[in-house]
Residue, then its C-alpha position, 0 to 999 in steps of 0.5 A: m826708732k828714727r825710721r818709724t818717726e820718718t814714716a809717721v811724718a811722711i804719712l801725716f804729710g800725705v794725709l794733710l795734703l789729701a785733706a787740703t785737696l778734698a776741701t778745695a771748692p770747685p772754681w765755678g762755685g756750682g757745688g759740683t765736681v769736675d773730672d779733668t781727665p787729660g785730653p788732647s787739648t788745652p783745658t777750657p776755663l770752667p763756667t763761672p756765675a758771671m758767664l751765665s745768663a738769666g735763667e741759666v744754671f750751667r753752660y759749657t762750650s769747648d773750643d776743641f776735642e775734649n774729654r770731660t765730666f761735669t756733675v751739677p746739682v740743681d734745685l728746680t723750684t721754677p720748672p721746667m729745666e731744659i738741657e740743650y746740647t750740640v756736639q761735634p765728634r772727631l772724624v777719622a778716615r775709614t779703614g781701607d778708604s782714607s778719602r772718606l771720613s766718619p765719626s770716631p768710635d771713641s767720640w761719645f756724649v751723654v747727659r743724665v738727670f738723676d732725682g734726689e734719690g739717685d734714680l735716673v729721670a732722663e738721659d740723652g746722648y751721642g754714640l757709645p759711652a765707654g764701658e756701657k752696653g747701650s748706645f745712643g744714636q748719632k744725632e748732633k743736637g738734642s735736649i732733655t726737659v724735666y717738668a717736676s720740681g725737686r732736687y736733681t743732679v745733672d751728669i754730663r760726660f763726653n769723650e773726643m767731642i766738641v760740645d756746647v751744652i746749656a741748662t736753663l730753668g723756667a723757660 
């Protein structure tokens, strides 16, 4: 009987700990989620409303090569929404010629915009995102513009990249 009590207490503690973790809001108040996948660098502080300029709904700049995921909900009432990015992939020595550097095949970036129904509205990126069949080109600057009002979810994911990404409304 004592063994059952200990097991029940351990399970209850685990459930309470999980509930407390899930109830914690993101530190930047955007209502989105952040996947802090361990990366090769020290995490950069997450965006906060005080760091945003007028018209901006999201801004993130990394100081070093990082692996991150951001999901940002956007209520677009004053179109358009423009998402601009600049990326820098990690450079690695080419096989057989260590004097020549080329972008790492592990470096990629993708930004996707989904509507309220979960349908893909727009996407752009760099390289071949992990686990995906299609590849984006190797352009280090790009942008997406959404012109229709509505509720959207902006999904930003990258690996082994230095990034600067900003989303503005009513530009």
